[in-house]
C-alpha positions as CSV (number, residue, x, y, z in Angstrom):
1,M,81.3,-33.1,-91.8
2,S,81.8,-36.7,-90.9
3,E,79.1,-39.3,-91.3
4,I,77.2,-40.1,-88.1
5,K,74.8,-43.0,-87.9
6,K,73.7,-42.8,-84.3
7,A,74.3,-40.1,-81.6
8,V,73.6,-40.0,-77.9
9,L,72.5,-36.5,-76.8
10,A,72.8,-35.2,-73.2
11,Y,69.2,-34.0,-73.1
12,S,67.5,-31.8,-70.5
13,G,64.3,-31.1,-72.3
14,G,64.9,-27.4,-72.3
15,L,65.0,-25.0,-75.2
16,D,68.7,-25.5,-76.1
17,T,68.9,-29.2,-76.1
18,S,65.4,-29.6,-77.8
19,V,66.7,-27.4,-80.6
20,I,69.9,-29.5,-80.7
21,L,67.9,-32.7,-81.0
22,K,66.0,-31.5,-84.1
23,W,69.2,-29.9,-85.5
24,L,71.0,-33.3,-85.2
25,Q,68.2,-35.0,-87.0
26,D,68.2,-32.5,-89.8
27,T,71.9,-31.8,-90.1
28,Y,73.4,-35.2,-89.6
29,Q,70.4,-37.3,-90.7
30,C,71.2,-39.6,-87.8
31,E,69.3,-41.6,-85.3
32,V,69.2,-39.7,-82.0
33,I,69.2,-41.2,-78.5
34,T,68.4,-39.0,-75.5
35,F,69.9,-39.3,-72.1
36,T,68.6,-37.3,-69.1
37,A,70.3,-37.5,-65.7
38,D,68.7,-37.1,-62.4
39,L,71.4,-35.6,-60.2
40,G,69.1,-34.2,-57.7
41,Q,68.5,-30.9,-59.5
42,G,64.9,-30.9,-58.3
43,E,63.2,-30.8,-61.7
44,E,60.5,-33.1,-63.0
45,L,62.2,-35.2,-65.6
46,E,59.2,-36.9,-67.2
47,P,58.4,-33.9,-69.4
48,A,61.8,-34.5,-71.1
49,R,60.6,-38.0,-72.1
50,A,57.3,-36.6,-73.5
51,K,59.1,-33.9,-75.5
52,A,61.6,-36.4,-76.9
53,L,58.7,-38.6,-78.0
54,Q,57.0,-35.6,-79.5
55,L,60.2,-34.9,-81.5
56,G,60.2,-38.4,-83.0
57,I,62.6,-40.2,-80.6
58,K,61.8,-43.9,-80.2
59,K,60.7,-45.0,-76.8
60,K,63.6,-47.5,-76.6
61,N,66.0,-44.6,-77.3
62,I,65.0,-42.5,-74.3
63,F,67.2,-42.9,-71.2
64,I,66.2,-41.2,-67.9
65,D,68.5,-42.3,-65.1
66,D,68.5,-41.7,-61.4
67,L,72.2,-41.1,-60.7
68,R,71.9,-39.3,-57.4
69,E,73.4,-42.0,-55.2
70,E,76.3,-42.8,-57.7
71,F,76.9,-39.0,-58.0
72,V,77.4,-38.4,-54.3
73,R,78.9,-41.8,-53.4
74,D,81.4,-42.1,-56.2
75,F,82.2,-38.5,-57.2
76,V,81.2,-35.9,-54.5
77,F,82.4,-37.9,-51.5
78,P,85.8,-38.9,-53.0
79,M,86.4,-35.2,-54.0
80,F,85.6,-34.0,-50.4
81,R,88.1,-36.5,-49.0
82,C,90.7,-34.1,-50.4
83,N,88.9,-31.0,-49.0
84,T,88.8,-29.8,-52.6
85,V,88.3,-26.1,-53.3
86,Y,89.2,-24.4,-56.6
87,E,91.0,-21.1,-56.3
88,G,90.3,-20.9,-52.6
89,E,86.5,-20.7,-52.8
90,Y,84.7,-22.8,-55.4
91,L,83.4,-26.2,-54.3
92,L,83.2,-27.5,-57.8
93,G,79.5,-28.3,-57.9
94,T,79.3,-28.2,-61.7
95,S,82.7,-29.6,-62.4
96,I,82.2,-32.8,-60.5
97,A,78.9,-33.7,-62.2
98,R,80.4,-33.7,-65.7
99,P,82.5,-36.8,-65.5
100,L,79.5,-38.9,-64.4
101,I,77.4,-37.5,-67.3
102,A,80.3,-38.3,-69.7
103,K,80.5,-41.8,-68.3
104,R,76.8,-42.5,-68.7
105,L,76.9,-41.0,-72.3
106,I,79.6,-43.5,-73.2
107,D,77.8,-46.4,-71.4
108,I,74.7,-45.7,-73.5
109,A,76.8,-45.3,-76.7
110,K,78.3,-48.7,-76.1
111,K,75.0,-50.3,-75.3
112,T,73.2,-48.9,-78.3
113,G,76.0,-49.0,-80.8
114,A,76.1,-45.3,-81.2
115,D,79.2,-43.8,-82.9
116,A,78.8,-40.3,-81.5
117,I,77.7,-38.2,-78.5
118,S,76.4,-34.7,-78.4
119,H,76.1,-32.0,-75.7
120,G,74.7,-28.5,-75.3
121,A,77.8,-26.8,-73.9
122,T,78.9,-23.6,-75.5
123,G,82.3,-23.0,-77.1
124,K,83.1,-20.4,-74.4
125,G,82.8,-22.5,-71.3
126,N,84.5,-25.3,-69.4
127,D,81.8,-27.9,-69.8
128,Q,82.7,-28.7,-73.4
129,V,86.2,-29.6,-72.3
130,R,84.9,-31.7,-69.3
131,F,82.4,-33.7,-71.4
132,E,84.8,-34.4,-74.2
133,L,87.9,-35.2,-72.2
134,G,85.8,-37.7,-70.2
135,A,84.3,-39.2,-73.3
136,Y,87.7,-39.6,-75.1
137,A,89.2,-41.1,-72.0
138,L,86.5,-43.7,-71.8
139,M,86.0,-44.4,-75.5
140,P,88.8,-43.1,-77.7
141,S,87.0,-43.8,-80.9
142,I,83.9,-41.8,-80.1
143,K,82.9,-38.9,-82.2
144,V,81.7,-35.7,-80.5
145,I,79.1,-33.2,-81.9
146,A,79.2,-29.8,-80.3
147,P,76.4,-27.8,-82.0
148,W,77.4,-24.5,-80.4
149,R,80.7,-24.8,-82.2
150,E,79.1,-25.5,-85.6
151,W,75.8,-23.7,-86.0
152,D,74.8,-20.0,-86.4
153,L,72.1,-20.1,-83.8
154,L,74.0,-17.8,-81.5
155,S,71.2,-16.0,-79.7
156,R,68.1,-16.9,-77.8
157,E,66.0,-15.2,-80.5
158,K,67.5,-17.4,-83.2
159,L,66.9,-20.5,-81.1
160,M,63.3,-19.4,-80.6
161,T,62.8,-18.8,-84.3
162,Y,64.3,-22.3,-85.1
163,A,62.0,-23.9,-82.5
164,E,58.9,-22.3,-83.9
165,K,59.8,-23.1,-87.5
166,H,60.3,-26.8,-86.7
167,G,57.4,-27.2,-84.3
168,I,59.6,-27.7,-81.3
169,P,57.4,-27.2,-78.1
170,V,58.6,-24.2,-76.2
171,E,57.7,-23.5,-72.5
172,M,56.1,-20.2,-71.8
173,K,59.0,-19.1,-69.6
174,H,61.2,-19.1,-72.7
175,K,58.7,-17.1,-74.7
176,K,58.8,-14.5,-72.0
177,G,62.6,-14.3,-72.0
178,G,63.3,-17.2,-69.6
179,S,65.3,-16.9,-66.4
180,P,67.6,-13.8,-66.2
181,Y,70.4,-16.3,-65.3
182,S,72.0,-19.4,-66.8
183,M,71.6,-22.0,-64.0
184,D,73.0,-25.4,-63.3
185,A,71.8,-27.5,-60.3
186,N,72.5,-30.9,-58.8
187,L,72.6,-32.3,-55.2
188,L,75.9,-30.4,-54.5
189,H,74.9,-26.9,-55.6
190,I,73.0,-24.5,-57.8
191,S,74.9,-22.0,-59.9
192,Y,74.0,-18.7,-61.5
193,E,75.8,-17.0,-64.4
194,G,75.2,-14.4,-67.1
195,R,73.0,-11.4,-67.7
196,H,72.8,-9.3,-64.5
197,L,75.9,-11.0,-63.1
198,E,78.2,-10.0,-66.0
199,N,79.0,-6.8,-64.1
200,P,81.3,-8.1,-61.4
201,A,80.9,-4.8,-59.4
202,A,77.1,-5.2,-59.0
203,E,75.6,-7.1,-56.1
204,A,73.4,-10.1,-57.0
205,E,69.7,-9.5,-56.4
206,E,68.3,-11.2,-53.3
207,S,65.6,-12.7,-55.4
208,M,68.1,-14.8,-57.3
209,W,69.0,-17.1,-54.4
210,R,66.8,-20.2,-54.4
211,W,68.2,-22.7,-51.9
212,T,69.3,-20.4,-49.0
213,V,67.6,-17.7,-46.9
214,S,69.4,-14.5,-46.5
215,P,71.7,-14.8,-43.4
216,E,70.0,-11.7,-42.0
217,K,66.7,-13.5,-42.1
218,A,68.0,-16.8,-40.8
219,P,66.8,-18.0,-37.4
220,N,68.0,-16.1,-34.4
221,K,68.6,-19.4,-32.6
222,A,71.6,-21.5,-33.5
223,E,71.2,-25.2,-34.4
224,Y,73.7,-27.9,-33.4
225,I,74.3,-31.0,-35.5
226,D,76.5,-34.0,-35.1
227,L,78.1,-35.6,-38.2
228,E,79.7,-39.0,-38.1
229,F,82.5,-40.0,-40.5
230,K,83.9,-43.4,-41.5
231,Q,87.1,-43.5,-43.6
232,G,86.6,-39.9,-44.5
233,D,83.0,-40.2,-45.7
234,L,79.9,-38.9,-44.0
235,V,77.7,-41.8,-42.8
236,A,75.2,-40.2,-40.3
237,I,73.6,-37.0,-39.2
238,N,72.6,-36.7,-35.6
239,G,73.0,-40.5,-35.3
240,K,70.8,-41.3,-38.2
241,K,72.5,-43.3,-41.0
242,M,71.3,-42.6,-44.5
243,K,72.4,-43.2,-48.1
244,A,75.0,-40.8,-49.5
245,H,72.5,-38.8,-51.5
246,E,70.1,-38.5,-48.6
247,L,72.8,-37.2,-46.4
248,L,73.8,-34.5,-48.8
249,A,70.1,-33.6,-49.4
250,S,69.6,-33.3,-45.6
251,L,72.6,-31.1,-45.2
252,N,71.3,-28.9,-48.0
253,Q,68.0,-28.5,-46.2
254,I,69.6,-27.8,-42.8
255,G,72.2,-25.4,-44.2
256,G,69.7,-23.6,-46.5
257,K,67.5,-22.5,-43.6
258,H,70.5,-21.0,-41.8
259,G,71.8,-19.0,-44.9
260,I,74.9,-21.2,-45.3
261,G,76.8,-21.7,-48.5
262,R,76.3,-18.6,-50.6
263,L,79.3,-17.6,-52.8
264,D,79.9,-14.8,-55.3
265,L,83.2,-15.2,-57.1
266,V,85.2,-14.5,-60.3
267,E,86.9,-17.6,-61.5
268,N,89.5,-18.4,-64.1
269,R,88.0,-20.7,-66.7
270,Y,90.2,-23.3,-68.4
271,V,89.6,-21.7,-71.8
272,G,91.3,-18.5,-70.6
273,M,88.7,-16.0,-69.6
274,K,87.5,-14.8,-66.2
275,S,83.9,-15.5,-65.4
276,R,81.7,-14.3,-62.5
277,G,79.4,-16.8,-60.9
278,C,77.2,-17.1,-57.9
279,Y,76.7,-20.4,-56.1
280,E,74.7,-22.0,-53.3
281,T,76.3,-25.0,-51.7
282,P,74.8,-25.3,-48.2
283,G,75.5,-29.0,-47.7
284,G,78.9,-29.0,-49.2
285,T,80.0,-26.0,-47.1
286,I,79.0,-27.9,-43.9
287,L,80.6,-31.1,-45.1
288,L,83.9,-29.4,-45.9
289,R,84.1,-27.8,-42.5
290,A,83.3,-31.0,-40.7
291,H,85.7,-33.1,-42.7
292,R,88.6,-30.8,-42.0
293,A,87.6,-30.9,-38.3
294,I,87.7,-34.7,-38.1
295,E,91.0,-34.8,-40.0
296,S,92.5,-32.4,-37.5
297,I,92.5,-35.1,-34.8
298,T,93.0,-38.2,-36.9
299,L,95.7,-37.3,-39.5
300,D,99.4,-37.1,-38.9
301,R,100.7,-33.6,-39.3
302,E,102.8,-34.2,-42.4
303,V,100.1,-36.3,-44.1
304,A,97.6,-33.4,-43.5
305,H,100.1,-30.9,-44.9
306,L,100.9,-33.1,-47.9
307,K,97.2,-33.2,-48.7
308,D,97.0,-29.5,-48.4
309,D,99.9,-29.2,-50.8
310,L,98.3,-31.5,-53.4
311,M,94.7,-30.2,-53.1
312,P,95.1,-27.2,-55.5
313,R,96.4,-29.6,-58.2
314,Y,93.6,-32.1,-57.5
315,A,91.1,-29.3,-57.7
316,S,92.4,-28.0,-61.0
317,L,92.3,-31.5,-62.5
318,I,88.6,-31.7,-61.6
319,Y,87.8,-28.1,-62.7
320,N,89.6,-28.6,-66.0
321,G,87.9,-31.9,-66.8
322,Y,90.6,-34.5,-66.0
323,W,88.6,-36.7,-63.6
324,W,89.4,-39.8,-65.7
325,S,93.1,-38.9,-66.2
326,P,95.9,-41.2,-64.8
327,E,97.2,-38.4,-62.6
328,R,93.8,-37.8,-60.9
329,L,93.4,-41.5,-60.3
330,A,96.9,-41.7,-58.8
331,L,96.2,-38.8,-56.5
332,Q,92.9,-40.4,-55.5
333,T,94.7,-43.6,-54.5
334,L,96.9,-41.6,-52.2
335,I,94.1,-39.5,-50.8
336,D,91.9,-42.5,-50.1
337,H,94.8,-44.2,-48.3
338,T,95.0,-41.2,-45.9
339,Q,91.4,-41.6,-45.0
340,Q,91.6,-45.0,-43.4
341,T,91.9,-43.5,-40.0
342,V,89.5,-40.5,-40.6
343,N,86.8,-41.9,-38.3
344,G,84.8,-40.2,-35.6
345,W,82.2,-37.4,-35.1
346,V,82.1,-33.6,-35.4
347,R,79.7,-31.3,-33.7
348,L,78.8,-28.1,-35.5
349,K,76.9,-24.9,-34.6
350,L,75.0,-23.3,-37.5
351,Y,74.1,-19.7,-37.2
352,K,73.2,-17.0,-39.8
353,G,75.5,-18.2,-42.5
354,N,78.2,-19.5,-40.2
355,V,79.4,-23.1,-39.7
356,I,81.3,-23.2,-36.4
357,V,83.1,-26.3,-35.2
358,V,82.4,-26.8,-31.4
359,G,83.5,-30.4,-30.9
360,R,85.2,-33.4,-32.4
361,D,86.3,-36.9,-31.3
362,S,87.5,-40.2,-32.6
363,K,87.2,-43.2,-30.3
364,H,89.9,-45.3,-31.9
365,D,91.9,-43.0,-34.3
366,S,92.5,-39.8,-32.4
367,L,96.0,-38.5,-32.3
368,F,95.1,-35.9,-29.7
369,D,96.8,-36.8,-26.4
370,S,95.6,-34.6,-23.6
371,T,98.2,-35.8,-21.2
372,I,100.9,-34.3,-23.5
373,A,99.0,-31.2,-24.8
374,T,97.8,-30.1,-21.3
375,F,98.9,-26.7,-19.8
376,E,98.8,-28.4,-16.4
377,D,101.3,-30.8,-14.9
378,D,101.7,-33.6,-17.4
379,A,103.5,-35.9,-14.9
380,G,106.6,-36.2,-17.1
381,A,104.7,-37.1,-20.3
382,Y,106.6,-34.3,-22.2
383,N,110.0,-33.1,-21.2
384,Q,110.2,-29.4,-22.0
385,K,114.0,-29.4,-21.8
386,D,114.0,-31.4,-25.0
387,A,112.8,-28.3,-26.8
388,H,116.2,-26.6,-26.4
389,G,118.1,-29.0,-28.6
390,F,115.2,-29.1,-31.1
391,I,115.3,-25.3,-31.5
392,R,119.1,-25.2,-31.6
393,L,119.2,-27.7,-34.5
394,N,116.4,-26.0,-36.5
395,A,118.1,-22.7,-36.0
396,L,121.5,-23.9,-37.2
397,R,121.0,-22.8,-40.9
398,L,119.5,-19.5,-39.8
399,R,122.5,-18.7,-37.6
400,I,125.0,-19.8,-40.4
401,G,123.1,-17.5,-42.8
402,A,123.2,-14.6,-40.4
403,N,126.9,-15.1,-39.8
404,R,127.5,-14.9,-43.6
405,A,125.5,-11.7,-43.8
406,S,127.5,-10.1,-41.0
407,R,130.9,-11.0,-42.7
408,K,129.7,-9.2,-45.9
409,S,128.7,-6.0,-44.1
């Protein structure tokens, strides 16, 4: 075990990280600094400060940061410029939060002179990879302490026993067994894993969902909304401009009441196993549909297709923890360049879990030319006779191939 003088702990104030805090003090005999991030998870964060103080953390060593705007502006929105979806379904709500947390852990480590960081991710999941790849990319010399890979407290009962033995305050919900799910929340989504969901054949209980109403119980009247985009990013809802985090929070509220954004999937974790998870991403689901709609009239065909080709690779980089890698940064430069003309508005109809595009326009950047696309008389704007040569040339290799096949038969 290497000598650690000072460690920055990603601290939620919950059972796991409170046990980790005390364990770090006892096992490494080091000074501990706590960092708690407000990513819009909807929880009161001041109790984390009180608990850290109770566990002997100096007031100057407690960091609670409101990162909501930075999270949406610098991480969520850049990801959505690529229409990013992992394995065809997952909108990467957990994955995209980890590089920001890693960045802030390193910022605090540099500010306080810490030589290590610590996190509460288990040795089975993706988050350990995401946190640590980000940390090493930003500070190669940093040491990482991952308690779940070191200790023998491998059950909730053992954690509870440790907490009681060391006087760690435990919330009543943990004493009663806690939530039946492992949950993670931020402004982009809330996720549920474990326990009842570990049988992929069993439907999730309706009582699990927290952000969205059941589509069956959603309003019987559709709601129309207008979204305005500038260079690929959402800037206004129904004509009202807001900060990035306010826009996403508003979409969450609107989408949630219409039962939008529920997802139940089995995903391939980077560490090799399959994992079943359920997600609610109401705002992100709306944003993705709208962004593709505005791109449909503002992007050149081959640019749009190139983005679609690159998107799965980009998604995997984020899912696997390579946000700070040179290849992700290179892809981001290309993606951002494509968004220069992605300006305009999209009208959506929201109804019982559905997001339906009903209109889109761009005043200055639309490539849709109605005089050419019309089924009526185009007054010579498009010469249909040109299609003959186009088809003949594109069919040439097919005809040559067919002739070869006929010679062999």
